[in-house]
Wavefront OBJ file of the C-alpha trace (Angstrom):
o trace
v 8.257 -16.597 -19.282
v 9.342 -14.621 -16.567
v 6.631 -11.816 -17.220
v 4.093 -14.521 -16.462
v 4.840 -13.801 -12.693
v 6.066 -10.194 -12.952
v 3.110 -7.899 -11.741
v 5.083 -4.420 -11.930
v 2.585 -1.776 -12.903
v 3.642 1.093 -14.988
v 2.272 4.386 -16.684
v 1.929 4.067 -20.378
v 4.119 6.918 -20.928
v 6.892 4.233 -19.782
v 5.421 1.269 -21.241
v 6.268 -0.503 -24.804
v 8.710 0.398 -27.609
v 7.914 3.689 -28.870
v 10.241 6.214 -30.053
v 10.950 9.231 -28.250
v 8.459 11.426 -30.065
v 5.996 8.927 -29.984
v 6.105 8.514 -26.183
v 5.959 11.711 -24.810
v 6.125 15.580 -25.820
v 6.919 18.470 -23.367
v 6.374 22.181 -23.227
v 8.101 24.855 -21.130
v 5.444 27.708 -20.007
v 6.658 31.022 -19.539
v 6.679 30.216 -15.801
v 9.426 27.646 -16.633
v 6.932 24.733 -15.665
v 7.800 21.664 -17.860
v 4.374 19.911 -18.897
v 4.894 16.174 -19.709
v 2.338 14.926 -22.665
v 2.617 11.221 -22.883
v 1.286 9.470 -25.840
v -1.665 7.894 -24.273
v -2.554 11.077 -22.104
v -6.531 11.368 -21.705
v -7.560 13.267 -24.604
v -9.752 16.293 -23.283
v -8.580 16.301 -19.713
v -5.879 18.204 -17.813
v -5.501 18.399 -13.858
v -4.683 21.711 -12.680
v -3.771 22.929 -9.281
v -4.719 26.708 -8.625
v -2.634 29.277 -6.468
v -4.001 29.429 -2.669
v -5.398 33.257 -3.481
v -7.971 31.570 -5.668
v -9.371 29.436 -2.605
v -12.507 31.705 -1.748
v -13.507 32.560 -5.347
v -13.232 28.338 -6.025
v -15.389 27.848 -2.835
v -17.906 30.228 -3.913
v -18.306 28.384 -7.655
v -18.800 25.123 -5.894
v -21.334 26.336 -3.506
v -23.230 27.882 -6.197
v -23.245 24.708 -8.161
v -23.862 22.604 -5.302
v -27.187 24.846 -4.221
v -28.290 24.615 -7.819
v -27.941 20.704 -8.221
v -25.954 21.653 -11.272
v -22.432 20.275 -12.387
v -19.752 22.559 -12.422
v -18.180 23.774 -15.464
v -16.538 26.848 -14.894
v -13.978 28.086 -11.759
v -15.595 31.608 -11.330
v -12.186 33.090 -11.779
v -12.302 35.334 -14.923
v -8.935 34.462 -16.771
v -9.182 30.621 -16.250
v -12.716 30.608 -17.512
v -11.868 32.625 -20.487
v -9.452 29.892 -21.401
v -11.890 27.227 -20.451
v -14.363 28.890 -22.886
v -12.061 28.922 -25.777
v -11.199 25.023 -25.097
v -14.685 24.196 -25.012
v -14.655 23.268 -21.298
v -17.639 21.310 -20.178
v -16.453 19.803 -16.829
v -14.821 21.521 -13.692
v -14.429 19.273 -10.486
v -12.088 19.404 -7.667
v -10.157 16.161 -7.547
v -10.751 15.328 -3.893
v -14.510 15.002 -2.585
v -15.317 17.177 0.209
v -15.221 15.020 3.489
v -15.965 17.292 6.421
v -14.077 15.236 8.719
v -10.960 15.543 6.973
v -11.627 18.736 5.363
v -9.570 20.949 7.446
v -6.435 18.834 6.710
v -7.300 18.511 3.340
v -7.482 22.352 3.004
v -3.652 22.601 5.143
v -2.080 20.095 2.658
v -3.580 22.206 -0.207
v -5.371 19.231 -1.958
v -8.439 21.493 -2.283
v -7.112 23.495 -4.764
v -6.633 20.786 -7.142
v -9.001 20.162 -10.382
v -10.011 18.239 -13.074
v -11.027 20.052 -16.435
v -12.502 18.362 -19.483
v -12.848 19.996 -22.752
v -13.574 19.444 -26.196
v -11.518 16.271 -27.141
v -10.661 17.598 -30.623
v -8.545 20.487 -28.762
v -4.785 19.904 -28.914
v -3.581 18.723 -25.614
v -0.388 20.512 -25.771
v -2.069 23.762 -26.826
v -4.564 23.298 -24.008
v -1.594 22.948 -21.811
v 0.102 25.772 -22.889
v -2.760 28.209 -22.494
v -3.648 27.259 -19.115
v 0.084 27.332 -17.682
v 0.223 30.727 -18.895
v -2.192 31.933 -16.134
v -1.114 33.562 -13.091
v -3.930 31.818 -11.134
v -2.634 28.290 -11.809
v 0.470 26.821 -10.092
v 0.702 23.313 -11.825
v -0.965 21.908 -14.974
v -0.507 18.107 -15.610
v -2.290 15.853 -18.016
v -4.261 12.744 -17.240
v -3.538 9.002 -18.432
v -3.661 5.639 -16.573
v -1.732 3.266 -14.864
v -1.352 0.264 -17.051
v -0.238 -3.183 -15.893
v 3.598 -4.217 -17.281
v 2.543 -7.833 -18.257
v 0.135 -9.882 -20.339
v -2.808 -10.625 -18.437
v -3.467 -13.921 -20.846
v -0.139 -15.493 -19.216
v -1.351 -17.647 -16.107
v -0.295 -18.122 -12.651
v 0.259 -21.564 -11.071
v -2.413 -22.751 -9.036
v -2.531 -25.788 -6.651
v -5.781 -27.022 -5.170
v -6.159 -26.966 -1.537
v -6.805 -30.742 -1.766
v -3.186 -30.982 -2.747
v -2.181 -28.718 -0.137
v -3.854 -31.046 2.588
v -2.418 -34.252 0.658
v 1.145 -33.190 0.348
v 1.497 -31.921 3.882
v 1.423 -35.344 5.158
v 4.969 -35.944 3.944
v 6.047 -33.207 5.982
v 6.681 -33.948 10.039
v 4.436 -31.490 11.872
v 6.445 -28.580 13.596
v 5.626 -27.929 17.144
v 3.594 -24.641 17.083
v 2.957 -24.179 13.729
v -0.360 -23.170 12.396
v -2.515 -26.019 10.967
v -2.897 -24.330 7.805
v -2.131 -27.086 5.096
v -0.413 -24.505 2.971
v 2.079 -23.168 5.934
v 4.716 -25.975 4.899
v 5.186 -24.715 1.522
v 5.637 -21.365 2.584
v 9.364 -21.197 2.979
v 9.266 -17.517 3.180
v 7.698 -17.563 6.449
v 9.884 -20.571 7.941
v 12.923 -21.894 5.558
v 14.133 -24.799 7.047
v 16.423 -25.243 3.782
v 14.807 -28.869 3.222
v 12.985 -28.055 0.175
v 12.594 -30.216 -3.330
v 13.195 -27.111 -5.528
v 16.580 -26.915 -4.758
v 18.830 -27.980 -7.244
v 16.350 -27.963 -10.079
v 18.744 -26.641 -12.757
v 21.292 -29.175 -12.472
v 20.143 -31.060 -15.130
v 19.614 -27.772 -17.283
v 23.132 -26.640 -16.286
v 25.248 -28.253 -14.040
v 27.806 -25.387 -13.781
v 26.045 -24.389 -10.515
v 23.392 -25.496 -7.811
v 20.845 -23.625 -6.485
v 20.008 -24.030 -2.604
v 17.360 -22.693 0.047
v 19.149 -21.395 2.978
v 17.686 -22.270 6.618
v 16.536 -18.819 8.094
v 16.414 -16.889 4.837
v 12.695 -16.193 5.654
v 10.781 -13.210 7.570
v 11.027 -15.202 10.880
v 7.210 -15.263 11.422
v 7.508 -18.167 14.242
v 9.552 -16.348 16.688
v 7.046 -13.458 15.844
v 4.135 -15.117 16.237
v 4.932 -15.980 19.764
v 4.608 -12.759 21.035
v 1.455 -11.542 18.332
v -0.635 -12.664 15.486
v -2.171 -9.401 14.455
v -4.731 -6.869 15.483
v -7.735 -5.663 13.680
v -7.529 -2.015 14.512
v -4.338 -2.088 12.053
v -5.649 -1.289 8.534
v -3.617 -2.050 5.200
v -5.057 -0.669 2.251
v -4.083 -2.785 -0.756
v -4.009 -0.590 -4.248
v -4.035 -3.355 -6.771
v -6.519 -5.296 -8.338
v -9.672 -6.110 -6.310
v -9.311 -8.208 -3.271
v -11.632 -11.232 -3.232
v -13.298 -9.928 -0.139
v -15.456 -13.438 -0.041
v -12.220 -15.697 -0.102
v -12.686 -18.038 2.725
v -9.200 -17.495 3.900
v -9.667 -13.607 3.796
v -12.982 -12.945 4.550
v -12.578 -12.746 8.409
v -10.024 -10.001 7.658
v -11.610 -7.686 5.314
v -11.984 -4.557 6.340
v -15.705 -3.431 6.549
v -17.402 0.306 6.435
v -20.337 -0.787 8.913
v -22.006 2.604 7.757
v -22.206 1.671 4.101
v -24.190 -0.727 1.949
v -22.468 -2.662 -0.939
v -23.169 -0.912 -4.334
v -25.422 1.905 -2.706
v -25.800 4.922 -4.688
v -26.049 6.922 -1.235
v -23.064 8.272 0.755
v -24.126 7.047 4.142
v -20.756 8.160 6.153
v -20.323 11.349 4.108
v -16.843 10.871 3.042
v -17.528 11.673 -0.433
v -17.755 7.785 -1.908
v -20.891 5.771 -1.977
v -21.512 2.326 -1.016
v -17.704 1.822 0.058
v -18.577 -1.005 2.146
v -15.226 -3.042 1.718
v -13.348 -0.074 0.232
v -13.787 1.195 -3.307
v -13.082 0.601 -6.931
v -11.370 3.679 -8.383
v -11.286 2.353 -11.759
v -14.821 2.227 -12.170
v -15.618 5.057 -9.652
v -18.158 2.717 -7.618
v -18.035 0.883 -4.402
v -18.209 -2.508 -6.288
v -14.825 -4.483 -5.896
v -14.895 -6.429 -8.889
v -12.278 -9.529 -9.707
v -14.234 -11.730 -12.400
v -12.896 -10.202 -15.556
v -11.350 -12.307 -17.907
v -7.977 -10.310 -17.826
v -7.984 -10.275 -14.069
v -5.305 -12.213 -12.536
v -6.214 -12.226 -8.941
v -2.617 -9.997 -8.170
v -4.712 -8.274 -5.353
v -6.218 -11.262 -3.716
v -2.456 -12.604 -3.782
v -0.926 -9.932 -2.241
v -3.631 -9.639 0.419
v -3.278 -13.243 1.370
v 0.714 -12.729 2.243
v -0.517 -9.736 4.208
v -3.411 -11.460 6.326
v -4.679 -14.655 5.200
v -6.262 -16.040 8.233
v -3.826 -18.345 10.066
v -4.690 -21.436 12.326
v -8.270 -22.183 10.475
v -7.437 -25.542 8.886
v -7.522 -24.396 5.200
v -5.557 -22.959 2.371
v -2.214 -20.573 3.649
v -0.929 -18.179 6.435
v -0.718 -14.679 6.531
v 2.317 -12.800 8.243
v -0.354 -10.958 10.360
v -3.468 -13.084 9.823
v -4.112 -13.525 13.401
v -4.697 -16.745 15.505
v -8.039 -18.088 13.814
v -10.182 -15.692 16.090
v -10.874 -12.948 13.851
v -7.714 -11.206 15.389
v -5.839 -10.367 12.170
v -4.997 -6.893 10.653
v -7.749 -5.775 8.322
v -7.145 -5.492 4.134
v -9.022 -2.194 2.648
v -9.277 -3.016 -0.934
v -8.712 0.402 -2.870
v -8.612 -1.078 -6.554
v -6.552 0.631 -9.193
v -6.786 -2.205 -11.845
v -9.778 -3.908 -13.443
v -9.217 -6.386 -16.060
v -6.913 -4.646 -18.822
v -7.897 -1.170 -17.155
v -6.318 1.075 -14.665
v -7.072 3.942 -12.780
v -6.180 7.668 -14.466
v -4.067 9.634 -12.252
v -6.319 11.604 -10.396
v -8.310 8.330 -9.438
v -5.408 7.166 -8.229
v -4.259 10.423 -6.177
v -8.121 9.840 -4.855
v -7.124 6.022 -3.517
v -4.526 6.954 -1.568
v -5.736 9.964 0.049
v -9.018 7.651 0.995
v -6.732 5.365 2.499
v -5.466 7.992 4.966
v -9.013 9.691 5.254
v -10.489 6.018 6.455
v -8.456 4.523 8.900
v -5.233 2.871 6.850
v -2.069 3.028 8.313
v -0.126 1.329 5.510
v -0.497 1.493 1.686
v 0.740 -1.618 -0.349
v 1.691 -0.853 -3.634
v 3.032 -3.639 -6.035
v 3.304 -1.230 -8.676
v 5.219 1.491 -10.117
v 7.109 3.312 -12.911
v 9.766 1.788 -14.884
v 13.023 2.728 -13.295
v 15.343 5.307 -14.600
v 17.501 2.675 -15.886
v 15.044 0.156 -17.239
v 16.706 -1.880 -20.195
v 15.140 -0.883 -23.780
v 16.601 -4.004 -24.944
v 14.460 -5.775 -22.862
v 11.330 -3.983 -23.957
v 11.201 -1.172 -20.957
v 11.356 2.405 -21.721
v 12.871 4.353 -18.623
v 11.049 6.170 -16.436
v 11.848 9.043 -14.041
v 15.503 8.752 -13.110
v 15.674 11.354 -10.090
v 13.263 12.461 -7.177
v 13.288 15.946 -9.058
v 12.487 14.454 -12.101
v 9.610 12.643 -10.798
v 8.218 15.202 -8.674
v 8.088 17.655 -11.831
v 6.254 15.169 -13.738
v 3.867 13.794 -11.095
v 2.921 16.748 -8.537
v -0.484 15.649 -7.647
v 0.983 11.915 -7.048
v 3.696 13.278 -4.764
v 1.273 15.507 -2.985
v -1.111 12.425 -2.586
v 1.510 10.498 -1.073
v 2.683 13.098 1.200
v -0.771 13.798 2.506
v -0.838 9.819 3.179
v 2.704 9.917 5.105
v 1.759 12.902 7.326
v -1.866 12.158 7.846
v -2.151 8.789 8.092
v -2.555 7.325 11.478
v -2.972 9.629 14.711
v -0.952 11.223 17.200
v -3.025 9.686 19.653
v -2.737 6.131 18.491
v -0.051 3.681 17.717
v 1.447 5.460 14.788
v 1.661 9.101 13.581
v 1.731 8.878 9.963
v 1.489 6.760 7.509
v 3.920 3.686 5.454
v 3.970 3.974 1.726
v 5.358 0.616 1.007
v 6.283 -0.192 -2.997
v 7.674 -2.617 -4.986
v 11.184 -1.745 -6.402
v 10.727 -3.062 -9.850
v 11.455 -6.280 -11.954
v 13.581 -4.832 -14.745
v 16.983 -6.238 -13.530
v 17.982 -2.427 -13.143
v 20.247 -0.775 -10.749
v 17.719 1.802 -9.405
v 14.041 1.159 -8.144
v 11.162 2.675 -9.775
v 8.994 5.817 -8.827
v 7.011 6.341 -7.011
v 8.662 3.743 -4.279
v 12.173 5.270 -4.907
v 10.893 8.756 -3.312
v 12.913 9.183 -0.147
v 9.658 9.139 1.842
v 8.262 5.717 0.892
v 9.822 2.402 1.611
v 11.108 0.680 -1.618
v 11.349 -3.152 -1.411
v 13.617 -5.458 -3.752
v 13.066 -9.267 -3.900
v 15.408 -11.924 -2.775
v 15.395 -15.897 -3.983
v 15.196 -18.510 -0.905
v 19.233 -18.197 -0.161
v 19.617 -14.580 0.353
v 20.764 -13.969 -2.923
v 19.183 -11.076 -4.948
v 15.825 -12.130 -6.964
v 17.206 -12.465 -10.483
v 14.678 -10.050 -11.796
v 14.800 -7.441 -8.915
v 15.626 -3.811 -9.183
v 18.363 -2.498 -6.528
v 20.415 0.636 -5.792
v 21.046 3.153 -3.133
v 17.037 4.125 -2.859
v 16.169 0.480 -1.951
v 15.007 0.708 2.052
v 14.794 -3.344 2.458
v 14.218 -6.763 1.064
v 12.091 -9.192 1.485
v 11.500 -12.883 -0.348
v 9.804 -12.543 -3.836
v 10.695 -16.033 -5.081
v 13.074 -16.474 -8.253
v 12.100 -19.133 -10.806
v 14.727 -18.093 -13.360
v 17.013 -19.611 -10.231
v 15.450 -22.231 -8.867
v 13.934 -23.599 -12.460
v 10.876 -23.476 -14.497
v 7.378 -24.560 -14.392
v 6.417 -27.143 -17.145
v 6.138 -26.318 -20.991
v 2.456 -25.129 -20.964
v 1.352 -21.732 -20.080
v -0.731 -23.047 -16.932
v -0.186 -25.571 -14.312
v -2.828 -26.994 -12.017
v -1.228 -29.411 -9.864
v -4.065 -31.669 -7.738
v -2.899 -34.876 -6.081
v 0.463 -35.211 -7.781
v 1.892 -31.775 -6.630
v 5.189 -31.724 -4.998
v 7.458 -29.133 -3.720
v 9.502 -29.220 -6.900
v 6.765 -27.879 -8.963
v 6.815 -24.839 -6.625
v 10.072 -23.949 -7.950
v 11.042 -21.456 -5.076
v 8.055 -19.195 -5.654
v 5.451 -17.523 -3.296
v 2.417 -19.539 -2.270
v -0.588 -17.131 -1.312
v -4.463 -16.743 -1.865
v -5.591 -16.320 -5.675
v -8.967 -16.342 -7.908
v -9.502 -18.936 -10.516
v -12.229 -18.345 -13.048
v -13.978 -15.893 -10.548
v -13.793 -18.543 -7.610
v -11.456 -18.726 -4.596
v -8.036 -20.413 -4.952
v -4.544 -21.129 -4.156
v -1.242 -20.870 -6.083
v 2.367 -19.151 -6.821
v 3.513 -15.849 -8.275
v 7.002 -14.309 -7.971
v 8.175 -10.750 -8.214
v 9.145 -7.525 -6.319
v 4.891 -7.576 -6.212
v 5.299 -10.367 -3.803
v 8.410 -9.096 -1.575
v 6.295 -5.865 -1.085
v 3.424 -7.295 1.085
v 6.060 -9.375 2.960
v 7.126 -5.895 4.303
v 3.560 -4.516 4.499
v 2.858 -7.534 6.209
v 5.865 -7.504 9.007
v 5.258 -3.727 9.358
v 1.349 -4.419 10.459
v 2.313 -7.318 12.507
v 4.646 -4.964 14.404
v 2.256 -2.399 15.154
v -0.128 -4.829 16.078
v 2.437 -5.910 18.666
v 3.024 -1.876 19.525
v -0.930 -1.748 20.000
v -0.697 -4.794 22.667
v 2.267 -2.955 24.640
v 0.412 0.268 24.226
v 3.550 1.913 22.407
v 3.581 4.854 20.034
v 5.906 5.720 17.209
v 6.328 8.456 14.768
v 5.908 6.937 10.986
v 9.501 7.997 10.432
v 10.790 6.434 13.990
v 8.902 3.491 12.798
v 10.799 3.105 9.293
v 14.184 3.295 10.864
v 13.210 0.558 13.301
v 11.867 -1.559 10.613
v 15.501 -1.278 8.799
v 17.193 -1.559 11.921
v 15.680 -4.752 12.813
v 16.266 -6.472 9.352
v 18.456 -9.436 8.852
v 21.797 -9.100 7.757
v 21.995 -10.657 4.264
v 25.384 -9.279 2.499
v 28.134 -11.851 3.619
v 27.742 -14.128 0.856
v 27.808 -11.853 -1.854
v 30.679 -12.839 -3.193
v 31.251 -14.619 -6.752
v 28.248 -14.887 -9.618
v 25.171 -16.335 -9.281
v 23.711 -18.245 -12.461
v 20.124 -17.944 -13.491
v 17.980 -18.446 -16.886
v 17.083 -14.924 -17.600
v 13.526 -14.643 -18.368
v 13.318 -18.457 -18.729
v 15.602 -18.748 -21.648
v 16.461 -22.467 -20.752
v 18.547 -23.291 -23.738
v 21.495 -25.509 -22.629
v 24.227 -23.035 -22.367
v 21.482 -19.438 -22.500
v 22.722 -18.579 -18.908
v 23.045 -15.122 -17.333
v 25.676 -14.447 -14.486
v 24.597 -11.877 -11.529
v 27.905 -9.988 -9.908
v 26.751 -10.495 -6.519
v 29.287 -7.715 -4.854
v 27.473 -5.540 -7.473
v 24.515 -5.735 -5.297
v 25.968 -5.428 -1.937
v 24.409 -2.534 0.441
v 22.308 -1.966 -2.471
v 19.286 -4.283 -1.702
v 18.471 -2.023 1.516
v 19.426 -2.471 4.973
v 18.854 -6.165 5.002
v 15.996 -8.667 4.786
v 12.933 -7.981 6.567
v 12.475 -9.865 9.942
v 9.242 -10.013 12.022
v 10.885 -11.517 15.032
v 13.555 -8.953 15.258
v 11.368 -6.057 14.745
v 8.754 -7.512 17.708
v 11.650 -7.899 19.577
v 12.784 -4.136 18.919
v 9.437 -2.659 19.530
v 9.472 -3.892 22.999
v 12.482 -1.917 24.126
v 11.413 0.977 21.503
v 8.796 3.758 21.309
v 7.173 5.412 23.938
v 4.522 4.277 26.244
v 1.151 5.726 25.073
v -0.275 8.542 27.732
v -3.725 9.790 27.698
v -4.287 12.613 25.172
v -4.783 16.008 25.956
v -8.706 17.256 25.117
v -10.297 20.389 23.898
v -14.174 20.457 24.052
v -16.785 22.376 23.002
v -18.856 24.302 25.398
v -21.655 21.890 26.764
v -20.326 19.479 24.680
v -19.063 16.007 25.744
v -15.946 13.613 24.591
v -15.328 10.001 25.392
v -12.159 8.163 24.815
v -11.414 4.266 25.907
v -8.920 4.432 28.415
v -8.185 0.870 27.681
v -6.040 1.998 24.424
v -3.387 3.670 26.667
v -2.554 1.448 29.692
v -0.867 -2.267 29.233
v -3.829 -4.556 30.133
v -5.941 -1.841 30.004
v -9.093 -4.006 29.498
v -8.960 -5.412 33.059
v -7.850 -2.203 35.090
v -10.469 -0.064 36.774
v -10.077 3.636 36.540
v -10.541 6.999 38.635
v -10.457 10.330 37.473
v -10.134 13.830 39.356
v -10.736 17.240 37.693
v -8.865 20.141 39.140
v -11.792 22.795 38.385
v -15.117 21.318 38.184
v -16.378 24.773 37.225
v -14.798 24.373 33.635
v -15.386 20.714 33.033
v -16.464 17.450 34.548
v -15.439 13.936 33.915
v -16.839 10.337 34.605
v -15.718 6.937 34.087
v -18.084 3.819 32.666
v -16.176 0.686 32.576
v -13.040 2.032 30.513
v -15.000 4.846 28.947
v -13.912 8.421 30.264
v -16.047 11.271 29.201
v -15.275 14.601 29.728
v -17.881 17.604 29.593
v -17.282 21.096 28.801
v -19.167 23.662 31.612
v -17.309 26.858 30.836
v -14.558 28.180 28.609
v -11.180 28.063 30.204
v -8.193 25.422 31.025
v -7.796 22.543 33.512
v -6.032 19.759 34.605
v -7.313 16.034 34.811
v -5.648 12.900 36.550
v -6.417 9.484 35.440
v -5.677 6.749 37.821
v -5.510 3.087 37.519
v -6.162 0.180 39.552
v -2.230 -0.962 39.335
v -1.520 2.290 40.580
v -0.370 4.070 37.491
v -1.495 7.857 36.733
v -1.448 10.229 33.945
v -2.247 13.838 34.136
v -3.477 15.699 31.184
v -4.884 19.225 30.159
v -8.712 19.781 29.406
v -9.554 23.102 27.263
v -12.928 24.078 26.750
v -13.722 25.884 23.927
v -16.786 27.849 22.804
v -16.757 26.622 19.560
v -18.438 23.026 19.340
v -16.007 22.101 16.222
v -13.205 22.417 18.346
v -14.082 18.947 20.271
v -11.458 16.382 19.810
v -8.615 14.751 21.444
v -4.908 16.143 20.883
l 1 2 3 4 5 6 7 8 9 10 11 12 13 14 15 16 17 18 19 20 21 22 23 24 25 26 27 28 29 30 31 32 33 34 35 36 37 38 39 40 41 42 43 44 45 46 47 48 49 50 51 52 53 54 55 56 57 58 59 60 61 62 63 64 65 66 67 68 69 70 71 72 73 74 75 76 77 78 79 80 81 82 83 84 85 86 87 88 89 90 91 92 93 94 95 96 97 98 99 100 101 102 103 104 105 106 107 108 109 110 111 112 113 114 115 116 117 118 119 120 121 122 123 124 125 126 127 128 129 130 131 132 133 134 135 136 137 138 139 140 141 142 143 144 145 146 147 148 149 150 151 152 153 154 155 156 157 158 159 160 161 162 163 164 165 166 167 168 169 170 171 172 173 174 175 176 177 178 179 180 181 182 183 184 185 186 187 188 189 190 191 192 193 194 195 196 197 198 199 200 201 202 203 204 205 206 207 208 209 210 211 212 213 214 215 216 217 218 219 220 221 222 223 224 225 226 227 228 229 230 231 232 233 234 235 236 237 238 239 240 241 242 243 244 245 246 247 248 249 250 251 252 253 254 255 256 257 258 259 260 261 262 263 264 265 266 267 268 269 270 271 272 273 274 275 276 277 278 279 280 281 282 283 284 285 286 287 288 289 290 291 292 293 294 295 296 297 298 299 300 301 302 303 304 305 306 307 308 309 310 311 312 313 314 315 316 317 318 319 320 321 322 323 324 325 326 327 328 329 330 331 332 333 334 335 336 337 338 339 340 341 342 343 344 345 346 347 348 349 350 351 352 353 354 355 356 357 358 359 360 361 362 363 364 365 366 367 368 369 370 371 372 373 374 375 376 377 378 379 380 381 382 383 384 385 386 387 388 389 390 391 392 393 394 395 396 397 398 399 400 401 402 403 404 405 406 407 408 409 410 411 412 413 414 415 416 417 418 419 420 421 422 423 424 425 426 427 428 429 430 431 432 433 434 435 436 437 438 439 440 441 442 443 444 445 446 447 448 449 450 451 452 453 454 455 456 457 458 459 460 461 462 463 464 465 466 467 468 469 470 471 472 473 474 475 476 477 478 479 480 481 482 483 484 485 486 487 488 489 490 491 492 493 494 495 496 497 498 499 500 501 502 503 504 505 506 507 508 509 510 511 512 513 514 515 516 517 518 519 520 521 522 523 524 525 526 527 528 529 530 531 532 533 534 535 536 537 538 539 540 541 542 543 544 545 546 547 548 549 550 551 552 553 554 555 556 557 558 559 560 561 562 563 564 565 566 567 568 569 570 571 572 573 574 575 576 577 578 579 580 581 582 583 584 585 586 587 588 589 590 591 592 593 594 595 596 597 598 599 600 601 602 603 604 605 606 607 608 609 610 611 612 613 614 615 616 617 618 619 620 621 622 623 624 625 626 627 628 629 630 631 632 633 634 635 636 637 638 639 640 641 642 643 644 645 646 647 648 649 650 651 652 653 654 655 656 657 658 659 660 661 662 663 664 665 666 667 668 669 670 671 672 673 674 675 676 677 678 679 680 681 682 683 684 685 686 687 688 689 690 691 692 693 694 695 696 697 698 699
C-alpha cells in the first residue's frame, strides 16, 4: 500500500523492472562523450548543444525563419545540416524561446545554444546520436524522454470533508493565538502537541513496540507566525501536477500574470509563452493548467496547500506561509510537469525551470526526482545516477537549467540574490537521495515521522540537506481495508494515522485529505524558506542564495539525540502479524541533513543575519528615466518621507513622489545621489548615465 501515498516522480529510464539491455544503451563518441539512450526515449528526437562559435550562424538562421514566417528545419551550419538531411530532419528549434527581457543572461549562461531536432522516427536513435556527436560544431547530444510518476494513479488518497473537520475540531480545546482554520488542530506537522489518537495504533497489530508523537516535532509555525505569516512578493513555483488555482483555500495566494489572458493564443508580455496567466502547462505546451484527468491525483494542489493554503480564513487548512487571511500570503506559480499519466519531456522540464527564474519565482518546489543510485531492484526500483558526475553527464541540459535558476532567480537588489531549488530525497528506503535533488547546489529533503525518527520510506545520506515532516503510515498504522476512505462526521484523528493533511482535489472538485512521503516533506522546507524570505522583506534584509541555505540549515532543530536502537515498522504496509521491518536508527544519524527545518528558529536568525538592503546604484540611458520604490529598502519604508540630492544635476536629475524615486539622465557621465529619510537615515549611491537606452537599470 505504500505507493498509494508516495509521489516521487522518475524518468522511465529508472522506472520498472527492465533488464539492463532493455533499459538503456550507450554510445561513446570519438569525442569521448557518453550518450545515454533509455528504452523510452522519444523516437526521432534529440537535444543538442552547439559550441559558442556557432552562435552567429544559428542566430542568422533563426532570423531568416522569423522573417519568412516559416518553421526552422535547418541550422545554417553546413556540416550539421548535412547530417540532418541524412536523418530526414523536419524540425529545428531553440529549446528556450526568446524573451527580450532575459535574453542577455540566457546567452551568458549558454542556454541559447541548446536546440531540439526532430527527424524521421524510423531512423535508429543510436545512429542519429552517433552522427551528430561526431560533429565538431556540437558539444552535447542527449536523448529526449518523459518524466513519469513512480506510482499508480488509480490508487487513492484519503479524503476528509470540511464538514468533518469543523465537527471534530470541537473536540479540541482552542489554543490561544491559533488560526481559525478547522483543519489546523490536525496539522501536527505545524504544531505538534504530542496528544494525538494516531499514537500506538499498531500496538494491536504488533505489541512489540509503540509509536508515539513527540511534542515539538514540527516546523514551529506558531512562534514564526508571531513575527510574519507571509508576503505576496515571494513567489514559489510548484513543478508538479497542475495546482487547482480555483481552490477556495488557495485562490487568494495564486500567482497571477496580469498581462496575460487565460487560454490566449497571443504572448501578451513577450516572455515566449502564450496565455500563461497562472503559470504554464509544459505537458501540453499551453497556458491551460489542468487537474481534471481521471489519473490526476491532486498532488500538486496538496503540495501547494502545505506551502500557502490561506490561513485564518475560517475554512480548510493552514499553509506555512499562507498569510493572515488578508491576501498577504506568498504566491504559488503553477508550472505543470505532470498531467494525467503524462509527464514532460526533458526539454520542457528545462523550460519550466528557466520560466520560474525569468518570471519572478525565487523557490522551485520539486517533489520528484530520479530513483537513487542505491534504489533496491527487489522493491521494484531500478537504480538511477549514482554520482553527481554521472548525473551531469547524462542530463547536461537539466543541470544547466538548474544552474540558471540557482544563479539568476531573485535579484541583486531584492531580498535574495539567486534561487532555491528544493527537491524530495526519495521514498525508496535507500541510503542516498535521488538526483537532481542530490546535486550539491540543490536542497534535498528527507522525511520524518511525528517523533523525529526517519520516516520508514525516506531516502537518506550525506547528500541530504535537511529534514521535514513527511508522515509515516507504515509506522503509525494503516488506513482501512479499502482502496479509498472518505471520512465524514465519524472522522477521528486515529484515521489520519500520522499523515499530512492539506488541500486536495476529488473528482475535479476542491477537497482536503492526507498523503505522506518525502513529497510532503519537501514543501515544508519550501514553505519555511518562503516564510523566512517574507520576514526578510519585512526587515529589508538581503541574502545571497548560498548564505540563505546555510541559515536554513543552521536554524534547524536537532533531531539525532534519540537515534538509538531500532524502529519497528510495516514496510509497504505489510500488516501480517509478524511481518515487520527493523530500522537501525544509528545508521541514519547525521544522514538526514542538518536537522528538522524550523520556521521559528529561522525567523529569529534572520533578525540577526543578512545585510540591510541599500538603495542600489543606477544605470540610466541618455534622456531616459528610471524609477524605484524606496519603501523596499528601508524598514517601515511605507511610512517615511524622502528627500534626494544629486551631486551634479548637469548629468542627471532626481525627484521623489511619495516613496517613488525617479532618476532622469541628462548627459553621459557619473555622479552621486544621496537619499535621506524622515527618520534620519541616508544612503549615497552612484548614478551612471549612458548613451544606450538599453543600459537602463538598477544594479
